N, C-alpha and C positions, 0 to 999 in steps of 0.2 A: 886386724882390719878393724875399721869407723863405721860408721854408715854411709857416709858419702862416696867410700869406698865398695861398700856392698849396693850400693843406687848402683854406680858406674858399672859394675859390674855386669848387673842383672841387666842393665839398660843394652849392653855391649852385645848380649849374649841376646836378649829380645830381637835387635837389630841385625846380626847374623842369620839365625833363625829367619830370619823374614825374608832377606839376601839369598839365603840359601831355597827354600820355599820358592822364588823368584823364578830362579836358574831350574830347576826344575822343572816349575809350569812351561816356562821358554821351551824348552827338551822336549815336553811331553808336546808342547805344539808342532814344533819344528818335525817328531816324529811323526805325527798325524799329515802335517803340508808331504812331505816324502809319499806316505802312499796316496794321499788323496789326487795328487797331479797327475798323475798315472791313470787313477781310478776316473779325473773327469775326462780325460781322453777317451777313456773307451767307455765311458759312462753308459752309451744307447747299444754295446754288446750286451756289457754286466744286466741292464735289466732285460735284455732278451735271456739269458741266460738264468734269472732269477724268476722270470715268466715260462719256464719251459715247464714247468710240472704241470700248470693249470693251460696253459696252451693247447699238449699234448692232447689232453680231455677237454678241449670243446667240441663243439657239434661243427661238424664240416658245413664253411662259411660265415662262420664266426669268430669274433674278432676282439680283441679290449676298446677299450675305447676311453676318451679325455672329456669329460664334463666341463673342465675349466680351462680358459685360454693359456696360460702360462701352465698348465698340467703337463704338457709333451716338452717343455724344455726343463721345469725345475727337479720334475721325480726324479729325470735318472743322475741329476745332479744331486741332488737330494740321499740317493741312494748309493753315489761317489761317498759321499762322506759321513754314509755310516761304513761303509767298505772300510771305509782309511782307519776307522776308530779301530774298527775288528782288528785289522791286522795288524793294526800299532797298540792293542792291548798287552804285548809280552815290554812292550819299549814305557807304557806307562805305567804298567804293575814293577818293573827295574825303577822307575824316578820315583815311585811311593818307596820303594825297599832303599833306595841312598839314603832318602829323605829321614827315616825312622830310624835304619841301618846305627847310628850312634846312642839313640837312646835303650837299644838291646842289649840283652846279655848274652854269652858266648854261644851259649846252648839255643837261646833262641834263634839266634843267626845260622845257629846248622840248618833250623825248621823252616827257615823262608825259602830257599829255592825251592825244596821238595816243594811244598805248600803252592808256590805261584807256577810251577810246573806243571802239576796236577791241574791247580784248576785251570789252569787256560787250555789247556788241553782237554780236560772235560768241557769244560764251554765249547770247542771247534768240535767236540764231537757230537755234542748235543746239536750244537745247528746244523750238521751233517745228518745228523737221521731225521730232523724233522726233514732239511730237504730233500734228501732221499727215500726218507718211507713213509712217513707221516704226510705229506703235500701228495705225491701221488696216490694217496687212498681217498685224502678227506677231499681233495676237488672231484676225484672222480664218482665219490656219492654225491656232492652239492650240486652237480652238473646234471645227475641221474636224476635226481627228485624232484629236479624242476616240473614245475607242473606242467598239464600239455597247454601249450600255447605259449608258453614265456621260454622267450629268446636268452639265453645265456650271456650277456655283455658287460663284463667286470669294468669300471675304473678304474685306471690307470695308479691314480694315486690310493684312491681304497684298497686296491691290492697289496700294492707294497706297503701301508700299516697294518693289512694285514700280514702282510710274510711278515715284518718287524718284529708284529706282537709275540708269533708261533719261535721266530729265532729266541728271543729273550726269554719266551715261560722254558723252552726246552734248555736251554744255554743255563740257565739258572736251576732248573733242575736237574740237573746235570753234576750239579752241584753236591748232593748228597753226600758223598763219600766222606769227600771236605769236610762239610758241616761235622758228620758224625765224629767225625778223626778231635775233630777241635774240640767238640764236645768232650768228648770222654779223655781227652791228655789237659787239658784245660779242668778237670778237676767237677766240672758241669753235673755228670750225671756219668754212673761207675756203667763197663760196658755189659755184664750181667743183667744188672735190672732193666737197662735198654733195651736187653734183646726180648725179656717177659713182656713189652710191652710193646708187641710185634701186631698185635690188633687192631689196638691205637694210630699203629703208626701206616694200618692198611687204609684205615678208616681216614687221615689227615692225606694221606697223598692221592686218593680219590676226590677229596674235598679241594686239596691245589689245583690236582689236574683241572676241575670244573671251574675254578676261577680262574685260568691262566689262558684256559683254551674255549675256542667256541663250543656254545650248548647243543655239542653232540657225541653220543656214547661213544663214538671210533675213537676220534680222534683224543678225548677222554683216560679213554685204555688204552690207547698207544703211550702218555705220558705219563698215567701211576704205573702201569707192569714195570717202564726202565727205571723209574724212580727206587720202587722196592727191592729190584735187580741189587741197584746200586746202594742201596741204604744194607742188602746185605754186605756187601761189597766192602763197604765202609766200618761197618761193621767187625769185619774178619779182620781189615784192619786196625782199626782203634784196639782190638783181646789183643792182638799182638803186640800193639806200642804200650800197651797196659802192662802186659806180664814184662818185658822188657825196662819197662821203668819201676817198675816194682823190685827186681832184680838187680837193679843198678844200685835203686837209694837201696836193699836191704845192707847191697856190700859196703855203701859208704858208713852205714852206721854201724858196722861192724868194727870199719877201720877210722874213723873216728869216736868214736862211744868214747867217754872219758867217765869216771871213778868219782865217788863224792870228793874225796879226799884233791885227788884234782883242780874239780871247781874253785874248791874253795882257796888253793893256792894262787890257780889265776885270779881270783878274787881280791884276793890280798896282794896279789902283782900291781891290779891296775888301779886298787885304793892308793899304793906308795905311789906310782906316778902322777898319778891326780895332784899327790900333798904335793909333793916335788914341784910340781910344775908351778903350785900355787905359791911357794914360795921365792919360785924365778921371779 
């Protein structure tokens, strides 16, 4: 193969990758639109559902307010778009997997679906934990500590931004088991060494909770404790996977181990093949 053929082959490969990327992005947009249309139709009901944790603890006679002219229209639509993205996460992750799958080894492909499923499920669990457990406690605390004479009337746009940040914080925090498993499986750190660093993990869990949540002890603790529990779960799964991988590697080594004589014979055969190809 000459230089021109190599160049044409590389150009064709690049073009095919760009076409594949375009198709995957198009499918992702279609997947989001499929969820966005019904979410936009019921956007008012969705906002009422999201606002329920705060509305249930507001003082009697108070409501949420809109300080911008277009907020009553744009804020529910913004919520509908985010809800569409959240529900389309499995579709988006599948399109990502379909794009990178041709470049993966067979054993890597076997790991992709369990990781995608577990990471998606954990993200949803983090959002559910924030909505069902954290929001009622945090909003109840905020309304009770309001100074005397101050009426709590939250702007709907500010409330939605706060809720989004909390959902993302808890969704990402619940990915700790997947992160621990990938670090151990990828050989970045040994599971036993990671277990010995528990004091540092506890410290960084509270630091992350401090950065991801509002500046109150309650929400920080409610995020840090699940992160530590999920760390232990991820460590347990990583240890099991490490032992299983080590056993498989030892079996493979016993099966494929070659003697020095066999290695020399293989090298001689390779040299002969190279010489015969050069003569041709």
